[in-house]
C-alpha positions in Angstrom: 109.6 -23.7 48.5 107.6 -20.6 47.5 106.6 -20.8 43.9 106.0 -17.5 42.1 105.8 -16.1 38.6 104.0 -19.1 37.4 103.0 -19.2 33.8 101.6 -21.9 31.5 104.5 -23.8 29.9 105.0 -22.6 26.3 104.8 -25.2 23.5 104.5 -28.2 25.9 105.2 -31.6 24.7 102.1 -33.4 23.5 100.5 -35.0 26.6 99.4 -38.6 25.7 98.3 -39.8 29.1 94.6 -39.4 29.9 95.4 -38.3 33.4 96.5 -34.9 32.0 92.8 -34.2 31.5 92.8 -33.5 35.2 96.1 -31.6 35.5 97.4 -28.3 34.2 101.1 -28.1 33.4 102.8 -24.9 34.6 106.4 -23.9 34.4 108.4 -21.9 36.9 111.9 -21.1 35.6 113.2 -24.5 34.6 110.9 -26.6 36.8 107.6 -28.0 35.5 104.6 -28.6 37.8 101.4 -30.5 37.3 98.5 -28.7 39.1 95.4 -30.7 39.9 92.4 -28.9 38.4 90.2 -30.3 41.3 92.2 -29.5 44.5 95.0 -27.3 43.0 97.7 -29.4 44.5 101.1 -29.1 42.8 102.9 -32.3 41.8 106.0 -32.9 39.7 105.2 -32.4 36.0 108.5 -33.1 34.4 108.7 -35.6 31.6 111.1 -37.7 33.6 108.6 -38.1 36.5 106.0 -40.2 34.6 102.3 -40.3 35.4 102.1 -43.0 38.1 102.1 -40.4 40.9 99.5 -38.4 39.1 97.2 -41.4 38.9 97.7 -42.2 42.6 96.8 -38.6 43.4 93.5 -38.9 41.4 92.5 -41.9 43.4 93.0 -40.1 46.7 91.8 -36.7 45.6 88.7 -35.8 47.8 87.6 -33.0 45.4 86.8 -35.5 42.7 85.7 -38.6 44.8 82.6 -39.0 42.7 84.5 -39.6 39.4 85.3 -43.1 38.5 89.0 -43.5 38.1 88.6 -47.0 36.8 86.9 -45.6 33.7 90.0 -43.4 33.0 92.4 -46.2 33.3 90.2 -48.7 31.4 89.8 -46.2 28.5 93.6 -45.7 28.4 94.1 -49.5 28.2 91.7 -49.7 25.3 93.6 -46.9 23.6 90.4 -45.1 22.6 90.8 -41.5 21.7 88.3 -38.7 22.2 85.5 -38.8 24.7 85.4 -41.6 27.3 83.0 -44.5 26.6 81.1 -45.6 29.7 79.2 -48.8 29.4 75.5 -48.4 30.2 72.1 -49.4 29.1 70.0 -47.2 26.7 66.3 -46.6 26.7 65.8 -47.4 23.1 63.8 -50.5 22.4 66.5 -51.9 20.2 69.0 -51.8 23.0 67.2 -54.1 25.4 69.5 -56.9 24.3 72.4 -55.0 25.8 70.9 -54.8 29.3 73.3 -57.5 30.5 76.5 -55.7 31.0 80.0 -57.1 31.7 81.7 -54.9 34.3 85.1 -53.5 33.3 87.9 -55.1 35.2 91.1 -53.3 36.0 94.2 -53.7 38.1 96.5 -51.3 39.7 100.2 -51.7 40.1 101.4 -53.5 43.2 102.3 -50.3 45.0 98.8 -48.9 44.5 96.8 -51.7 46.3 96.9 -49.8 49.5 95.0 -47.0 47.8 92.1 -49.2 46.5 90.1 -48.5 49.7 87.6 -45.8 48.9 85.8 -43.7 51.5 82.2 -42.5 51.8 82.4 -40.0 54.6 83.9 -42.1 57.4 82.8 -45.5 56.1 85.5 -47.7 54.6 84.3 -49.6 51.6 87.5 -51.3 50.7 86.4 -54.7 52.0 82.8 -54.4 50.8 81.7 -57.2 48.4 78.7 -57.4 46.3 76.1 -59.8 47.7 73.3 -60.9 45.3 71.2 -62.5 48.1 71.5 -59.5 50.4 70.7 -57.1 47.5 67.7 -59.1 46.5 66.2 -59.0 50.0 67.0 -55.3 50.3 65.0 -54.8 47.1 62.1 -56.8 48.5 62.1 -54.8 51.8 62.2 -51.6 49.9 59.1 -52.6 47.8 57.3 -53.7 50.9 58.2 -50.7 53.1 57.3 -48.0 50.5 54.3 -49.8 48.9 55.9 -49.9 45.4 54.2 -52.2 42.9 55.7 -55.7 42.7 56.0 -55.5 38.9 58.3 -52.5 39.1 61.1 -55.1 38.8 59.9 -55.7 35.2 59.9 -52.0 34.3 62.5 -51.1 31.6 63.5 -47.9 33.5 64.1 -49.8 36.7 66.2 -52.4 34.9 68.3 -49.7 33.3 68.9 -47.9 36.5 69.9 -51.1 38.4 72.2 -52.4 35.6 74.1 -49.1 35.4 74.3 -48.9 39.1 75.5 -52.5 39.7 75.9 -54.6 36.6 76.4 -57.7 38.7 72.9 -57.6 40.1 70.6 -60.2 38.6 67.1 -58.7 38.4 64.4 -61.2 39.4 61.0 -61.8 38.0 57.7 -60.6 39.5 57.1 -64.0 41.0 60.6 -64.2 42.6 60.3 -60.8 44.3 56.8 -61.9 45.6 58.4 -65.0 47.2 61.0 -62.8 48.8 58.3 -60.6 50.2 56.5 -63.6 51.6 59.7 -64.8 53.2 60.4 -61.4 54.8 56.8 -61.3 56.0 57.2 -64.8 57.7 60.3 -63.7 59.6 58.8 -60.4 60.6 55.7 -62.1 61.8 57.7 -64.3 64.1 59.3 -61.1 65.6 55.9 -59.6 66.2 54.6 -62.8 67.7 57.5 -62.9 70.2 57.1 -59.2 71.0 53.4 -59.6 71.8 53.9 -62.7 73.9 56.8 -61.0 75.7 54.6 -58.2 77.0 53.8 -57.9 80.7 50.6 -56.1 79.9 47.6 -56.7 77.7 46.7 -55.7 74.2 43.7 -54.0 72.7 42.6 -54.7 69.1 41.2 -52.2 66.6 38.9 -53.7 64.1 38.4 -51.7 60.8 36.7 -52.4 57.5 38.3 -51.4 54.2 36.9 -51.3 50.7 38.4 -51.1 47.2 37.4 -49.5 43.9 36.2 -52.9 42.8 33.8 -53.0 45.8 35.8 -55.7 47.6 35.7 -55.7 51.4 38.6 -56.3 53.8 39.0 -56.7 57.6 42.0 -55.2 59.3 43.0 -56.1 62.9 45.5 -53.9 64.6 47.1 -54.6 68.0 47.6 -51.6 70.3 49.6 -51.8 73.5 52.1 -49.9 75.8 55.4 -51.7 75.6 58.0 -52.3 78.3 59.5 -48.9 77.8 56.1 -47.3 78.2 55.8 -46.3 74.6 52.5 -46.6 72.8 52.8 -49.1 69.9 50.4 -50.5 67.3 51.0 -53.2 64.7 48.7 -54.6 62.0 48.1 -58.3 62.7 45.8 -59.3 59.9 44.4 -57.9 56.6 41.8 -60.4 55.6 39.8 -60.4 52.3 36.1 -61.0 53.0 33.6 -62.5 50.6 31.2 -59.9 49.3 28.3 -61.8 50.7 29.7 -62.0 54.3 27.3 -61.8 57.3 27.7 -61.3 61.0 28.5 -64.9 61.6 31.3 -64.8 59.1 32.7 -61.6 60.5 32.7 -62.9 64.1 34.3 -66.2 63.0 37.0 -64.4 61.0 37.9 -62.2 63.9 38.0 -65.2 66.3 40.2 -67.1 63.9 42.7 -64.2 63.7 42.8 -64.0 67.5 43.4 -67.7 67.7 46.1 -67.7 65.1 48.1 -65.1 67.1 47.2 -66.9 70.4 46.3 -63.6 72.1 42.8 -64.4 73.3 43.9 -64.4 77.0 45.8 -61.2 76.5 42.9 -59.1 75.2 41.8 -56.1 77.1 39.4 -54.5 74.7 38.4 -54.3 71.0 37.5 -51.1 69.2 35.1 -51.3 66.3 34.5 -48.7 63.6 31.1 -47.5 62.4 30.6 -50.5 60.2 29.7 -52.7 63.2 26.4 -51.1 64.0 25.0 -54.5 64.8 26.0 -55.7 68.3 25.6 -59.4 67.4 29.2 -59.6 66.1 30.6 -58.1 69.3 28.4 -60.3 71.5 29.6 -63.5 69.8 33.2 -62.5 70.2 32.7 -61.7 73.9 30.9 -64.9 74.5 33.7 -67.0 72.9 36.4 -65.2 74.9 34.6 -65.5 78.2 34.4 -69.3 77.8 38.2 -69.4 78.1 38.8 -66.6 80.6 36.4 -64.2 82.3 36.7 -60.7 80.8 37.7 -57.9 83.1 34.9 -55.9 84.6 32.4 -58.5 83.1 33.3 -57.2 79.7 32.1 -53.7 80.3 35.3 -52.2 79.0 35.7 -54.7 76.1 33.4 -53.2 73.6 34.8 -49.8 72.6 33.8 -47.7 69.6 35.8 -45.3 67.5 35.2 -41.7 68.8 36.3 -40.1 65.6 33.9 -42.2 63.5 31.0 -41.2 65.7 31.8 -37.4 65.6 32.5 -37.6 61.9 29.1 -39.3 61.3 27.3 -36.6 63.4 29.2 -33.8 61.5 28.2 -35.3 58.2 24.5 -35.4 59.4 24.8 -31.6 60.0 26.3 -30.9 56.6 23.6 -33.0 54.9 20.8 -31.2 56.9 22.1 -27.9 55.7 22.5 -29.0 52.1 20.1 -26.6 50.4 21.5 -23.6 52.4 25.1 -24.6 51.7 24.3 -24.8 48.0 23.0 -21.2 48.1 26.1 -20.0 49.9 28.3 -21.8 47.4 26.5 -20.3 44.4 26.5 -16.8 46.0 30.3 -16.9 46.4 30.7 -18.1 42.8 28.5 -15.2 41.6 30.7 -12.7 43.5 33.9 -14.1 42.1 32.4 -14.5 38.6 33.7 -11.1 37.4 36.0 -8.3 38.5 33.1 -5.9 38.4 31.0 -8.0 40.8 34.0 -8.6 43.1 34.7 -4.9 43.1 31.1 -4.0 43.9 31.2 -6.6 46.8 34.4 -5.1 48.2 33.0 -1.6 48.0 29.9 -2.5 49.9 32.1 -4.3 52.5 34.1 -1.1 53.1 31.0 1.0 53.3 29.7 -1.3 56.0 33.0 -1.2 57.9 33.8 -4.8 57.4 37.5 -4.9 57.2 37.9 -8.7 57.1 41.0 -10.1 55.6 39.4 -13.5 54.9 38.7 -14.2 51.3 35.6 -15.9 50.1 36.2 -19.3 48.6 34.1 -22.3 47.5 34.6 -25.5 49.5 36.0 -28.9 48.5 32.9 -31.0 48.6 34.9 -34.2 49.7 36.2 -32.5 52.9 33.6 -31.5 55.4 35.9 -29.2 57.3 36.3 -27.2 54.1 32.6 -26.7 54.0 32.7 -25.4 57.6 35.4 -22.9 56.7 33.4 -21.7 53.7 30.3 -21.2 55.8 32.3 -19.5 58.6 33.8 -17.0 56.2 30.6 -16.3 54.3 28.8 -15.6 57.6 31.2 -12.7 58.3 30.0 -11.1 55.0 26.3 -11.8 55.7 25.4 -8.1 55.7 27.3 -7.5 52.5 25.4 -10.3 50.7 22.1 -8.7 51.9 23.0 -5.3 50.5 24.3 -6.8 47.3 20.9 -8.4 46.7 19.3 -4.9 46.8 21.8 -3.4 44.3 22.3 -6.2 41.9 19.4 -7.8 40.1 21.6 -10.5 38.7 22.2 -11.9 42.2 19.3 -14.4 42.6 20.8 -16.9 45.1 20.5 -14.7 48.2 19.7 -16.4 51.5 16.7 -15.6 53.7 17.3 -14.4 57.2 16.0 -17.7 58.5 18.6 -19.6 56.4 21.4 -17.4 57.6 20.4 -18.3 61.2 20.4 -22.0 60.3 23.8 -21.6 58.7 25.1 -19.9 61.8 23.8 -22.7 64.1 25.2 -25.5 62.0 28.5 -23.7 61.6 28.7 -23.6 65.4 28.2 -27.4 65.5 30.9 -28.0 62.9 33.3 -25.6 64.6 33.2 -27.8 67.8 33.6 -31.0 65.8 36.5 -29.7 63.8 38.3 -28.6 67.0 37.7 -31.9 68.7 38.7 -34.0 65.7 41.9 -31.9 65.3 42.8 -32.9 68.9 42.2 -36.5 68.1 44.1 -36.6 64.8 46.8 -34.1 65.8 48.2 -36.3 68.6 50.9 -38.7 67.3 50.4 -41.0 70.3 46.8 -40.7 71.3 46.6 -42.4 74.7 43.0 -43.0 76.0 43.1 -40.2 78.6 42.8 -37.4 76.0 39.3 -38.3 74.9 37.1 -37.8 78.0 37.2 -34.0 78.2 36.6 -33.6 74.5 33.7 -36.1 74.4 32.2 -34.5 77.4 32.3 -31.0 75.8 30.4 -32.4 72.8 27.9 -34.0 75.2 27.3 -30.8 77.1 26.9 -28.8 73.8 24.4 -31.3 72.4 22.3 -31.0 75.5 22.2 -27.2 75.0 21.5 -27.4 71.3 18.5 -29.6 71.9 16.9 -26.7 73.8 16.9 -24.4 70.8 13.4 -22.9 70.1 14.0 -23.2 66.3 12.5 -26.4 65.1 15.2 -27.0 62.4 18.0 -26.6 64.9 16.4 -28.6 67.7 15.4 -31.5 65.5 18.9 -31.7 64.1 20.4 -31.6 67.6 18.1 -34.3 68.8 19.1 -36.6 65.9 22.8 -36.0 66.6 22.2 -36.5 70.4 20.5 -39.9 69.7 23.5 -41.1 67.8 25.9 -39.7 70.4 24.0 -41.3 73.3 24.4 -44.7 71.7 28.2 -44.2 71.7 28.2 -42.7 75.2 26.4 -45.7 76.7 29.1 -48.1 75.4 32.2 -46.1 76.1 31.6 -43.6 78.9 33.1 -46.0 81.5 36.3 -46.6 79.6 36.6 -42.9 78.9 36.1 -42.0 82.6 38.5 -44.6 83.9 41.2 -43.4 81.4 40.7 -39.8 82.6 41.0 -40.9 86.3 44.3 -42.5 85.5 45.6 -39.1 84.3 47.3 -37.6 87.4 46.2 -34.1 86.2 42.5 -35.0 86.5 41.8 -38.1 88.7 38.2 -38.0 90.0 38.1 -34.2 89.8 37.3 -34.2 86.1 34.5 -36.7 86.6 33.1 -34.5 89.3 33.3 -31.4 87.0 31.6 -32.8 83.9 29.0 -35.2 85.3 26.8 -32.5 86.9 26.7 -30.7 83.6 25.7 -34.0 81.8 23.4 -35.7 84.4 22.2 -32.8 86.5 20.8 -33.9 89.9 21.6 -37.6 89.1 25.3 -36.9 88.8 26.2 -38.2 92.3 24.9 -41.7 91.4 26.9 -41.8 88.2 30.0 -40.5 89.9 29.7 -43.2 92.5 29.2 -45.8 89.8 32.5 -44.8 88.1 34.3 -44.8 91.5 33.1 -48.3 92.2 34.0 -49.5 88.8 37.6 -48.4 88.9 38.0 -50.0 92.4 36.5 -53.3 91.1 38.9 -53.2 88.1 41.8 -52.5 90.4 40.8 -55.4 92.6 40.8 -57.7 89.6 44.3 -56.6 88.7 45.4 -57.1 92.3 44.2 -60.7 92.2 45.8 -61.3 88.8 49.1 -59.8 90.0 49.0 -62.0 93.1 48.5 -65.2 91.0 51.0 -64.3 88.3 53.8 -63.1 90.6 53.3 -65.4 93.5 56.5 -67.3 92.8 58.6 -64.1 92.6 57.2 -62.3 95.7 59.2 -62.2 98.9 57.8 -64.8 101.3 55.8 -66.6 98.7 58.4 -69.4 98.5 57.9 -71.1 101.8 60.9 -72.5 103.7 62.2 -75.7 102.3 61.8 -79.0 104.2 64.1 -81.0 102.1 66.1 -82.1 105.1 62.9 -83.7 106.5 62.6 -81.4 109.5 59.2 -80.1 110.5 58.4 -76.4 110.0 55.4 -75.6 112.2 55.2 -71.9 111.0 54.7 -72.5 107.3 51.1 -71.6 107.8 52.1 -68.4 109.4 54.4 -67.5 106.5 51.4 -68.0 104.1 49.2 -65.9 106.3 51.7 -63.1 106.6 52.2 -63.1 102.8 48.5 -62.9 102.1 47.7 -60.2 104.6 50.7 -58.1 103.6 49.6 -58.2 100.0 46.1 -57.2 101.0 47.3 -54.2 102.9 49.5 -52.9 100.0 46.8 -53.5 97.4 44.2 -51.6 99.4 46.5 -48.6 99.7 47.7 -48.5 96.1 44.6 -46.9 94.4 43.6 -45.0 97.5 47.0 -43.4 97.8 46.9 -42.3 94.1 43.5 -40.7 94.4 44.1 -39.0 97.8 47.3 -37.3 96.6 46.9 -33.8 94.9 46.5 -33.7 91.1 49.6 -33.1 89.0 49.9 -29.5 87.6 48.3 -29.3 84.1 50.7 -28.4 81.3 50.9 -28.9 77.6 54.2 -30.8 77.7 52.9 -33.5 80.0 53.8 -37.1 79.0 51.4 -39.4 80.8 53.2 -42.6 79.8 56.5 -41.3 81.1 54.8 -40.2 84.3 53.5 -43.7 84.9 56.9 -45.2 84.0 58.6 -43.0 86.7 55.9 -43.8 89.3 55.6 -47.5 88.7 57.6 -48.4 91.8 55.2 -46.2 93.8 52.0 -47.7 92.3 53.1 -51.2 91.2 49.6 -52.7 90.6 47.8 -49.5 89.5 50.5 -48.9 86.9 49.8 -52.3 85.4 46.1 -51.2 85.1 47.1 -47.8 83.7 49.3 -49.4 81.0 46.4 -51.4 79.7 43.7 -48.7 80.0 45.8 -46.0 78.4 46.6 -48.3 75.5 42.9 -48.6 74.4 42.5 -47.2 70.8 39.5 -45.0 71.5 39.9 -43.5 68.0 41.2 -45.3 65.0 40.9 -42.7 62.2 44.0 -41.1 60.9 44.5 -37.4 59.9 43.8 -38.2 56.3 40.3 -39.6 57.0 38.8 -37.6 59.9 37.6 -34.8 57.6 37.0 -36.9 54.5 33.6 -37.9 53.3 34.9 -41.3 52.2 36.3 -44.2 54.2 39.3 -46.5 54.0 39.8 -47.5 50.4 42.6 -49.8 49.2 44.4 -48.6 46.0 44.0 -50.5 42.7 47.5 -52.0 42.8 47.0 -53.7 46.2 43.4 -54.7 45.5 44.5 -56.6 42.4 46.9 -58.9 44.3 46.0 -62.3 45.7 44.9 -62.3 49.3 48.1 -63.8 50.8 50.6 -61.4 49.2 48.2 -58.5 49.9 48.2 -59.3 53.6 51.9 -59.8 53.6 52.7 -56.5 52.0 50.3 -54.4 54.1 51.2 -56.0 57.4 54.9 -56.1 56.5 54.9 -52.4 55.5 53.5 -51.6 58.9 56.1 -53.7 60.8 59.0 -52.4 58.8 58.1 -48.8 59.2 59.5 -48.5 62.7 62.7 -50.3 61.7 63.2 -48.0 58.8 63.1 -45.0 61.1 66.0 -46.5 63.1 67.9 -47.3 59.9 67.4 -43.8 58.6 68.8 -42.2 61.8 71.8 -44.5 61.9 72.5 -44.2 58.2 72.2 -40.4 58.1 75.7 -39.9 59.5 77.3 -43.2 60.5 80.7 -43.1 62.1 81.8 -46.5 60.8 80.4 -49.7 59.5 79.6 -50.9 63.0 76.8 -48.3 63.1 75.3 -49.8 60.0 75.6 -53.3 61.5 73.3 -52.2 64.3 70.5 -51.9 61.8 68.3 -55.0 61.6 68.7 -55.5 57.8 71.7 -53.5 56.8 75.2 -54.9 56.9 78.5 -54.4 55.2 77.2 -56.3 52.2 74.3 -53.9 52.0 76.7 -51.1 51.0 77.7 -52.6 47.7 78.2 -51.7 44.1 81.5 -49.9 44.5 
């Protein structure tokens, strides 16, 4: 029925029920209505109708789903007048004794039980029950995943938040949460172990050294591999605390012990070491130990890899250090220009007179970020002529650079520009497969050769120093870099044939032949490994049965046919790949997906590609490639005992991928079954209602 001419009821009867705080009583002729202030729905508001139907509506009202109806009803039962009193915990020191809260219990009438189910989006929480055990583990996982301090459970603010959120939750001590973290670490470690030993391919280890503000030293081992879905994965296996007096023997023994604990010695393809391992004795001892159990592929030539980002960063820092005095002058010159508005105005006026309409602003660098120093020098060089004129017109400007110093700054800025661009490629790739490094490293090699030819003694001597450090890296890693590039269908041997003449000159054919022979040798080793591993599953490998006692004179022929057929297919696999045209080069190319699709066409070569492309040829993250410092553990983690420290750091790494899955499913779940798909969320995880 259409309701019109509504007006507030005059002189209404005193409304004693608290539900009237959410309704407005209006009268139309002789009929009274109760209008919900949240959703504007009209219900009967006569005195004979009571308030039960109004309470039922409040429970179901979607416009006010965040308001706790139980508090309204509980307050009415207690017959308290005025503002509602909601039990909570205060921050005052004197209220700490009230931190243990007894939840308010309430009951609805029998006919209301069907309405007790509350909805959060499309998730029904009516059957959810609070689970102390589940909540405690969720808290431990949260601390581990986000790197929160363990003692946060003892913080007053955290206790207040939890008690007001779920009074039934019993907050544990620091020691108890530590035990929970260790338990989670143990379970997650079993999962990682099973994952590694379920791989069809090999793994490569990255070995990095960490430090702490207290000068402690740590060893971190990270497994890198391409999984069965052809996705590049990496997982921290160990984070070991070393004695400050450790030596090469201790380092090699520690790494070997970690490998043995994970039982992955026969699965290793390579190990990548950071710039801490300048002494080859550690690597030699590890290789010697591994080769006693199983010969290394390609006689271990691919085993010892070095971090490309570490090498280029070290070379870049050498450049910055060599130009230290000139950089200081540039920095002080910029500070002088920006020291007053008058000087800045004079500088801008000269710039306009010289026709320099550059929109870049002068700035001083952040001395802890070497790419910032490059940007400062690059910008200053564009105002070189302005600085020269300013020197002639301003007697207060005393830090002017000589022409020779500007030339040095220009040369070094050119070096740094290349290094910044290459490092950006390395660090900007979320999944840096090994094939991306060869062209970038070759560009650096070619440029270093040219820089060494400079007639300027300062420039050439600096270039020779950088080239010496680079050559040491190149001698260890050029073969792995080249093979990874060949396994990129956009390049194959063509990229080797393009760069090697620029690097080796007339000797290039010999080096190209060496690379070609090496990849064939490696392929042959994979062919033999594939034959021995898959013999039982290959067609024809299971010879006809003679269980009935009859003689089979052609069993030898079956074996001969199997062996010769394998040899024919193996020979054609690599050759077929190299003979086919290169794949068109584009920026959206996914090399792992390409090999996944082409695995049936290249069954053995794809096995080799999986292992080679998984080599971590660079281990520095985006936060470290341009930093003057190294990997430093924060004070909180460094103050823990070694076992829990390793558990928290490794566990955080393992849980990170799971948390991404949980976040996606939990963003907009359709029902509780979506939450049950998550590894550590269940119905009991959504509690507290």
